[in-house]
N, C-alpha and C positions, 0 to 999 in steps of 0.2 A: 623581501618584502620591495612588491612591486610598484611601483610610481604609475595612475590612472590619471591621465590627465592634470599631470602635474602635482596632485596631493596623494603620501602615499597611503592607500587605504585598502590592501589586500596583500596576503602572503599566499605566494604559487602561485600568482594571476599570469592566465597564458600570454604569449606573443598574443598582441593585438595586430593580427594580420588577416586580409580577405581573402578567405577560399578561390579557388580557382573556377572560374566560370561552368560550369561544364552541364548540358540539357539532362533534364530530370527522366529518367526512364528505369521502369520498373518491372519485373516480369515474376509473375506465384512462381514459387520453388518447384520442380519435379521429386516429392516426397510420395510413397505410398500410404496407406492407412491400412493399417496391421490390428487385428483383435481377434479375440477368441482362440483356439487355437493354432492358425497362421502364424497369431504373435507369439508365441509361446515357440515356435519353430525358428522364427524368422531371430527372435531375440537371441536363441540360444549359438543360430548361426553368424549373428553379426558380430555378437560379443566373444567369439572363438575362431573366427578364420577371417586372417587379414585381409583379402582380396573383395571377400564379401564388406568389410567395413569401408574399405576404397572405393569400391562401387558405389555404397551410398552416400560418402563421402562429394564425392564428383558429383552426383545427382544434386546436392544439396547445392552449389554452389559456393563454395567458399575457395575456391581458387580466385575469385574477381578479385579479393583484395590485394593479391600480389600484383594483379596488374594494373593498378594505380599508376599512371604515367607520373613520374617527378617526386612520389612519397621518400622518397630515400632521402628530400630537401627537408623533411621537417622532424624533427626530434622525438622520439619514442615519449608517451605520456604513460606511466604504468600508474599511477596513481591522481585520479581526478581531484583531490582535496582543493580546495581554496577558500580561505578566510578573511570574512572579512575585518577590518580592525576599524573600533570605533575609537573618537577622540576623546569619550568621555566616557569609561567605565564606572563612574560611581553611580552606584543607584540606590534610590532613597527605597525602592522597596529591596526586604530585604528576605523576604518568604513566600512560599507559593499562596500562601492566606492572603498576602496584597497585593492579588492578583486580582485583575478586573473580573469579576463575578458575571457567569454568562446571564443573558435575561432572559425572563420568564417567556414562553411562546406566547404567542395571540391566542385569546380563548374562543377557541372551536376551529382554531386552525388545522390543519390536514398536516400531522406530524407524528414525528416518537416521542416518547417519555425523554427527559434532558435532564443532566446533572439540576440544572434550576428547580424543576417538577419536584425531585427527590429532594432539595437541600430545604424548600420551602416548607414540604408537606416534615420532615425529619425536624425542623426548628417549631413546628404547630405542634408536635408529639401526636399526629394524626396516623405516623407512619416510623417505624424504626430499621436502623440497618438489620438487626437481627432480623425481624421477620422478614425483609428482603430477602436476604441470604439462605433463612432457610427456606426461602418458595423457592430459589431460584437455584438451589442443590436439589431440589424435589424432582426436580427438572434434568437438570444435565449431568448427573453422575450415572456413571456406566456400571457401576459395580454394585446394583441393586437389581432386587428380581420384581417386576420385569426392568429394564433398564428405564431410565427416564428419557421422557419423551425427544428431548432433542439431543441426548446425550450423542450422538453420531458426528458432533462437533465439537467436541471435547475428549481430550486425551485423558483428563484423570484431574481431581479434585482433591485438594488438600482439606478436608474438611474440618480435621480439629484449628488448624491455622485459619481458613478464611472463618469461622464460627469466632473463633478469639478477637479478632479484630473488628465482626460487625458489634460484638458486645463492649468493646475499647469505644468503640465509635459511639455505640448506642448511650454510652453515660456519659459521654464529653458532650451531645446534643442535652442530655438530661441535666448535666452541672451547665449549659447557657456556654458552651468550651469549645465549639467545633475546631476543628484544624484552620477551615478554609471550604472550596467551593467544592472540594474532590473529596471532603472529608463522607464516610459512609456511600460512596459511589462504586455501583458493584462495576468490572472491569472484567476482561479476560484478555488472556495472554498468548501469543502463538508460541507453540513450542520450538521456538528457535532460539528463545536464550534459555540463562540459567536461571534457576528459581529454587530459592530454598523446599524444600520438602517435593518435588519435582524431580521426576526424570526430565532426559534432553535426547528425544529420537531422531528426531529431523523427519517425522513424518515415517521412519523406517521400522524394521524390526530389532534395527541394533541400539546400542547404548553410546551415546556421544556424551555423556553427562562428564565424565573424564575427572581430570584433579579439583574440579569448580565444583564438584558436588556441596552442596551445602552453602553456596553463594548464590546471591540474586544479582543479576544484572545492574548495571547505573541506573537505567531509565527506568525499570520497575519498581527502584528501591523508589525512586524519586517519585515515582505515584503513592507508592506505600507509607513514606514518611509525610504524605501530603492528604493521608486518612482513605487513599480509594484500596478499595478491598478484591483483591482477586479471587473469584468464583473458581477459578480453574485454567486451563492449559487448554488450548482451542488447538485442535487435527488443522494440518497442513499437508499439501500435495508432496511426496517422495522427495528429500533432499530440497524441495522446492523448486524440483526440475521440469516444471509446466506450469499451462495458466488455466487450467479445470478446476484443479484439487481434486482432482479423484485421486481416490487412495484406498486401494485393497485390502492395506494392513490394517487400518481401522476404521473405516466405511467413510463416505463419501456423502456431506450434506447436501440436499437439493436448494433449489433457487426458494428462497420463503417468498417470492412475489410471482413465481410458475416452476412447480415441481419437475417440467419436462426440460430445465434447461439446470446447467453447472452455477455454483455459485462465482466462478471465476477463481483463479489463484495466483499464488502459490499457499497466500495467506487467508483462504478460503472458508475457515471456523472461526476467525475474526469477522470475516468479512458476513457470513449468516448471522452470529452472534448478535451484530448490532442490525442487521439487516431484518432481521426477525424481531427485533425490541428487546431480546434478551438485555441487554447491557446496551449504556449509549455511550462507550466507550470501549473499543481495544486495541490492543497491540498487533501491529502486523510488521513484517520486513519487505524488503522491493531492491530484487537484483532484476528485476526484468519487466516491471509493471507489477509486482504483485503485493502493493498495496493499492494501487490504483484499479487495477483490474475487478478486485473483487468490489470494492465501492461503486464502481461503474454498477455493476451487475447486478448489486443487491441495492443499489436507489441508494448509497448516501455518501459521507464525505473521505476523500482518503490523501492524507498528506505525506509524500518523498522528498524529505528534507535534504539540505547539500551534503553534499559526501563529508561523513565521519564526523556531523555535526551533534549528531546524537551517540551518546556513548553505552555500547550494549556489555562493556566490559564485567566481569571477566570473558565474557563469552565472544570467541574468535569467527569472525564472520568466513562460511568456509568459502563466499566469494567475495574474497575482500577487494575488489577493485569496484566492485559497480552494488554491491548489495549494502543496503541501511536499512536502519530502525525506524519506525513512524505509528502514528494514529491513524484510526480507524474511528468515525463519528457517527453518529447521529444527527449532527445539526454545526452547524460552521462555527459557532460557540464555545461547543464540545470541544473539536476539532481542537481550537487553539487555545482553551486550555489545555489541554492533554501536552500539546507540542510543547509549550510555556514550561510546563512543569517538566517534563521528559527532557527536556533540550538543556538544562543546566548544567555546564561546562561540568566533564567530571574532574577527579586529582590527576596534575601534571604527572604524577607518577604510575597511573594504572591508565591513563588512555592521554597522549601530550596532545593530540591531533584534537581532542573533543575540549580538551582544557584551554587550546590557544583562541577559540571562537567566542565571542562575546557572549553576555549572559543574556536571554530573551528579557527578564526583567529590568536589564540595564537598559536594552534598548526600547522598550515600552516607555521608561520615564525619560531618558535623551532624546526621544522622539515620538510622543504618543502617536496611538496611530488617526485621530481624528486632526492633530496636525503635519502628520506627515507630508511631505511634498511629494506629488504623485502625477505622471506626464498623463496616463492612461492610453496608452499606447499598445495597440494591440496587430502582431505578426504573423500573418497566415501565410502559407506556402498554396498556392492551389491546385498546381499540379498531384500534389499531397493529398492533399484534400480529397480529391477527387478518388481517389483508393477507397472511400469510407461506403457503404452500402449506401442503399436511396432513405431508410428510413433513418440512417445514422446521420446522415448528411442532413437532410430535412430538420435533425432537432438542433444539428450544430448551427443550420444558416439564422433558424428563430433565435438562438442562443447570440450566434453575431448581431444579430438585428438588434436586440435588446441591448447588445453592450454598446452598440451607436447608439443608441435613444439616450443611453446612462451617461455622454459623453466619451466615450470613450472613441481616438481615432482609430480607425483599419486602416493599414499598410502593407503591400505585398514584399516580402522579404525570399529570401533565396538561398538555400544552403547546399552544399555540393555532396553526391556522395552519398546522398540518404539511404541504396537499397545495399549498399557496399558495407556503410558503417552499422548498418542492422546484422550483417551476417559478423560483421568484426565484434560486434556485442555478444551474439551467440557464442560463437569460439570465443571469446574473453572468457566466459561464462563456465561453457563446457571444460575447459582447461583449468580454470579456479577449482572449481566441484571435484573434479577427475583426480586433483592432484591433491585433495583431502580426503582420498581412501587409498586404498590398497587394492591390488590385484583379488585377493580373495576375497575383500567384502562384496564385490561384483555379484557373487554367484548368491546372496542376503536381499539383492535388490529387485524388486516386480520389474516383469520383463520391458516395460517400457524404458524404465532406467537401463537394466543391462544394455541396452544399445545405445543411451546416448552417453554415458560414464565410458563403456567400452570407446567408443570413438574420440572421448576427450581424453583417452589415457593413451591411444595407439595413433591415431591418425592426426594429431592437430602439431605439425612440426616447429621448430622453433624461428622458421622464416613465417612461417603462416602467425606465429603469435608476435613474431617484431612488428609485421604488416599492420597487425590490426592494432597496435600501440601507438604506431604511427601515424595510422591514418586516425587513431583518438586527438593526438597532438592538432591533425589538420581540424576537425572541427571544433575542438576546445577555442582554437585561435580565433576558427571565424566566430563561433559565436560571441567572445569577446570582441573582435571587429563591430559584430550586431550590436551589443548590448553598450558601446560607448559610442557607434554612430545614434544610438537613438534609445538616450537615458529612459530607465525604468521601465524598458521595451519587455511584455509579455508574448510568448511563442503558442498561439491557441490552436487547436487541434480535438478533435474528438478526444474521448480517451482510447477507445479501442474502434476500428474501423467495422466490425461487428454487432448487431443488436443481439447479445447473449450469444452464449456456446450451445445448443440442445445437445443433449445427451443421446446422441445418432443410435447408439448400439443399446438404448432402453438398462434394463440391471444388469442385463450380460458384461456391457461393459465397468460395472462398477464393480463387479466381483473379478474379473481380471484384465481392468484396467486395457487401456488402448493405445497406442502408437499415431500420431497426427502432427509429423513434425508441420506441414503446411499449414493448417491452421495456427499453429503453435503459432509460427513465425507469422502469422497474419496477424494474429490478435494482437503481438507485440509492435506493430504496425508503428504506432506514434510514441508510445510507451518508452523504447528503450532508449533515446538519444538524453534523457536527464540521468539513467543510469550511468552509460556511457563518460558524459560529458562532468557528471558530479553535481550538475544543477537540480535545485530544488520542483518540484511540479506537483500541482493538485487536482484533484478530479472531483467534479462537481456535479449531481444530478440535475439533471435539463429536461428530462422527459422519457417517455415511455414506445416500446415498439407493439403492437398488436401481433399475439399468436393465435386463433384460435379461441376468441376471447377471453385469453390472460391477458396481462402485460408482461412486457420483457422491461426493464429498468434501462438508460440511455444516459452515460454521462458525458462529460466536457471536460478538458485539460489546458489546463498553463501553466507553462513553465517559465523559469525568471531565470537572474543574472544568482549568480551564489551568494548563497547569504542573505538574497530578498524573502524568506519567507512570508516574513510581515506585510509584505505588499502584496503576496500569494493569497492572504487572508482576508485582506484588503477586498480583492478582485472578488473574491469567491462571498463576500456580503456585498459587495454590490449587485450580483448575479442572484441574488437567492429570489426576485423576483421571476427568474426563467420559469419558474417551476407555476405560477401563477398563471401562465401562458397556458397548462395544460388542462383539462377537463379537468376540473376542481372537483366537480359534485362526486363524479366516478371516483378518482383517486380517495375522498374524504371517504366514502361511500366501501371502498375493498379497503383501507387501514383500517376502518373499526370493524370491518367484517372477520380481517385478520387480528383483531386485537393489537393494533399499532399505535393506538389514539385512545384519548381521554375523550367518551361520549360525553357529547357537549352538556352541560350542566350540571355534571358529576368531580369536575375538578378538583373537589377539595377532597373527594373520597378516596382514604387509600388504596381501598379495594381495590377500585378500577385499576390503579396504579401496579398495584400486586398484582391483579389478575395478566399485567402485561407477561407474568413469567408463569403463571400457574394455566392460564387458557392459552396460551401465545400461536399464533397461526392455526388457529381451527383448520382442521382440514388440510394443514401443509404437510411436509415430508415429516 
């Protein structure tokens, strides 16, 4: 147990040590783009011919990690789990039903349907969970003829299980005894965790269900125990190994705001389900921005919790030192609710790391959000921010000005070896995912992932991997230095430096896949640091870019000290007004046209809410 500022507050806290002062210098990597027939040929060559792999490995610049001077002075950090310790673990909140309920949206405000909307209508009897689930299944099932309009975002739906859960919830409301604010709320779950009644494919043509068939991952079970109804498993990028969500195996949902763009990945199916208004909450997984990037691209909220805080037991992550599970939601209240339920510590015998974290319920009791001391300090690294494209930087600057007007102090910070750290993160996740597969399984992957997995399997040396983990230790120590020097510090960046990712090759790319490593690394410019160091981070919608008359959402992101999820939630609430800076009328008209809002004056009619399922995203993908 580490003592920070004389007080025992954390387990596994890094050495508090300022990193070296090095000038920031970043250059785009030289990685060619492959699509179509050249992709198929190239994937075959790279996955089978060693010297070709070596050529592309060198071109990606991974060798720079071992060239960092004095790196051997830092201990390798193989697990970024840092656990906060609270003095008072006695909670007066004994169940999720005791959690603060989300607040109803302001009447007429542009926005998505929230758990508060559903909960109020269920209580009034104007709407039932059974009706909601039946309507959603009609548009999400891919086993009907024709398939549901939005089935491309869903791998499968356990029909009878969902209907039984909905009927039970309907009866509880009829008896006046709902379980709490999540009761009857439709949710979807990324195909990365185990669920009773479902396969686990990880977006591949293979079956990774294994011996845990019939089990449900802890965090999903917490949602179900609170009355949430899983309407289906959402699709994902194959193995989670990219940030577009392009998946030739099961189809690729297009961005609900602009069908010329990707949803972002790898939790793109979950991002689509929330961004399209199908559900207010979805489960995502994040090993390299895979919750935050689709949240940003789809104009919703996403939270990447501290490493190991949210348990997926019995699911074992294939990217175990960078990947976490967390929520995507259409409102900050719903994001907070989903997180606080799913982050219930697991049983020590099943997941000792998760079990050691404080229960979010006890955190709310010991230090309620409204009385939590906050220094309101934002740290920015200007050279790093300059990497963002103009539309993103403009949105970010407006958000920064807004937070300044809310009483936040803006300070300049420096973080060493940002470009090298990004490569170390990619090297680590490639090695971990490759280690979860056998050489024979590579042939079952799509062409882009044949390239990535073969590189991870055959090109990463022990020296490369050790150097990457030493750099992780350096970065964690430097962040610890920053967090102790500036208590409550939030490191603020855009979520992605690009205003969405256009489907450059059109539908042909969706059929065959595409390999664009340069854009993939670029898209992870800001998100990787939280994964590599285990810190929590939140993505918040902040504005839009224009493209031929269509809008593309842009998000901003804050990263906090280990265990400081509640600070991030408070930060996001402080920033809700950022969206008021956008052209409200055009946004409201857009969302109403797409079926994403309850038309003014019709808030009490359940047909308008359920229309969110029957007539979703009119004219969309």
